[in-house]
C-alpha positions in Angstrom: 71.4 -17.9 -104.0 67.8 -17.2 -103.0 66.5 -17.4 -99.5 64.5 -20.5 -100.5 67.6 -22.2 -102.0 69.7 -21.3 -99.0 67.0 -22.7 -96.6 66.9 -25.9 -98.7 70.7 -26.2 -98.7 70.9 -25.7 -94.9 68.1 -28.2 -94.2 69.8 -30.8 -96.5 73.1 -30.2 -94.8 71.6 -30.5 -91.3 69.8 -33.7 -92.3 72.9 -35.3 -93.8 75.0 -34.2 -90.8 72.5 -35.6 -88.3 72.2 -38.9 -90.3 76.0 -39.3 -90.3 76.2 -38.6 -86.6 73.5 -41.2 -85.9 75.3 -43.8 -88.0 78.6 -43.1 -86.3 76.9 -43.2 -82.8 75.2 -46.5 -83.8 78.5 -48.0 -84.9 80.3 -46.9 -81.7 77.5 -48.0 -79.3 77.6 -51.7 -80.3 80.2 -53.7 -78.4 81.8 -57.1 -78.8 81.6 -59.6 -75.9 84.4 -62.1 -75.8 83.6 -65.2 -73.8 86.3 -67.7 -72.9 85.0 -71.0 -71.5 87.7 -72.9 -69.6 88.0 -76.3 -67.9 86.5 -78.3 -70.8 86.8 -82.1 -70.2 85.8 -83.2 -73.7 87.5 -82.3 -77.0 84.9 -84.0 -79.2 81.7 -82.1 -78.3 80.4 -78.7 -79.0 80.1 -75.7 -76.6 76.7 -74.0 -76.9 76.4 -70.5 -75.6 73.3 -68.3 -75.0 73.4 -64.6 -74.2 70.4 -63.2 -72.3 69.4 -59.5 -71.8 66.9 -60.2 -69.0 65.7 -63.0 -66.7 63.2 -64.3 -69.2 64.2 -67.9 -69.9 67.6 -67.7 -68.2 69.5 -69.9 -68.0 67.9 -73.0 -69.7 65.3 -71.7 -72.1 65.9 -69.9 -75.4 62.9 -67.6 -75.0 64.9 -64.6 -73.7 68.1 -65.1 -75.6 69.5 -62.3 -77.7 72.3 -64.4 -79.2 73.1 -68.1 -79.4 75.8 -70.2 -81.1 77.7 -73.4 -80.9 81.3 -74.2 -81.7 83.3 -77.4 -81.8 85.8 -78.1 -79.0 89.3 -79.1 -79.8 91.1 -78.0 -76.6 90.4 -77.5 -72.9 89.1 -74.0 -73.5 87.3 -72.2 -76.2 86.8 -68.5 -77.0 83.7 -67.1 -78.7 83.2 -63.5 -79.9 79.7 -62.0 -79.9 79.7 -58.7 -81.9 77.1 -56.0 -82.1 75.7 -56.1 -78.6 74.1 -52.8 -77.5 75.2 -51.4 -74.1 73.2 -53.1 -71.4 73.0 -55.9 -68.8 73.6 -59.4 -70.0 74.1 -62.9 -68.6 75.7 -65.9 -70.4 74.9 -69.6 -70.1 77.0 -72.3 -71.7 76.7 -76.1 -72.1 79.2 -78.8 -73.1 76.8 -80.4 -75.5 78.1 -83.9 -75.7 75.2 -85.4 -77.6 74.7 -82.3 -79.8 71.0 -81.7 -78.9 71.5 -78.0 -78.1 70.3 -78.3 -74.5 71.6 -79.2 -71.0 70.6 -82.8 -70.4 69.6 -83.5 -66.8 68.6 -86.6 -64.9 65.2 -87.3 -63.3 66.2 -85.2 -60.3 67.2 -82.3 -62.4 71.0 -82.7 -61.9 73.0 -81.8 -65.0 74.5 -84.7 -67.0 76.6 -82.5 -69.2 79.0 -79.7 -68.3 77.6 -76.2 -67.8 78.7 -72.7 -67.0 77.3 -69.4 -66.1 78.7 -65.9 -66.3 80.1 -64.6 -63.0 80.6 -68.3 -62.1 78.0 -68.4 -59.3 77.6 -71.4 -57.0 75.2 -74.0 -58.3 74.0 -76.6 -55.8 70.9 -78.5 -54.8 70.5 -75.9 -52.0 71.0 -72.8 -54.3 69.1 -74.2 -57.3 69.6 -72.5 -60.7 71.4 -69.2 -60.6 69.2 -66.1 -61.0 69.8 -63.6 -63.8 70.9 -61.0 -61.2 73.6 -63.4 -59.9 75.0 -64.0 -63.4 74.5 -60.6 -65.0 77.1 -58.0 -65.8 77.0 -54.5 -67.4 78.4 -54.3 -70.9 79.3 -50.7 -72.0 82.2 -51.3 -74.3 84.1 -54.3 -75.7 84.6 -56.7 -72.8 86.0 -60.2 -72.1 84.6 -62.6 -69.5 85.7 -66.1 -68.5 83.3 -68.9 -67.6 84.6 -71.9 -65.7 82.9 -75.1 -66.9 81.3 -77.2 -64.2 80.7 -81.0 -64.5 79.2 -81.4 -61.0 77.1 -79.4 -58.7 78.8 -77.3 -55.9 78.5 -78.5 -52.4 
């Protein structure tokens, strides 16, 4: 084997090894978030979930979401799995979407007319207003499960 052939062989081997390492690292860095929403009062609606990676749009607007989905309800709880999330800080907002319009319906005073829930289950009242991203966020570094308690009224 000539020096040029040996160099070409070593470079090809290094590139292939580095590419494999990056693929394996990429596969291992993505995590699955499992969200269980409990306390559902309706079994004929849909639960809509939004995952946010920052405060942009949180919790009502879809501008900052990194994942959203809806699923039918048939029991008083539902579990949803969100795969392929990169390590980072996230917050989750859910709605018991009774009329299937993919949003939290509120009255003229801004009070929710449908069930809602936020990761970390922060207090939500007229005094506190909407939860901030920092109050609802959590660090995702590996596969993780969280539980969100559905609320059908503001806290006092």
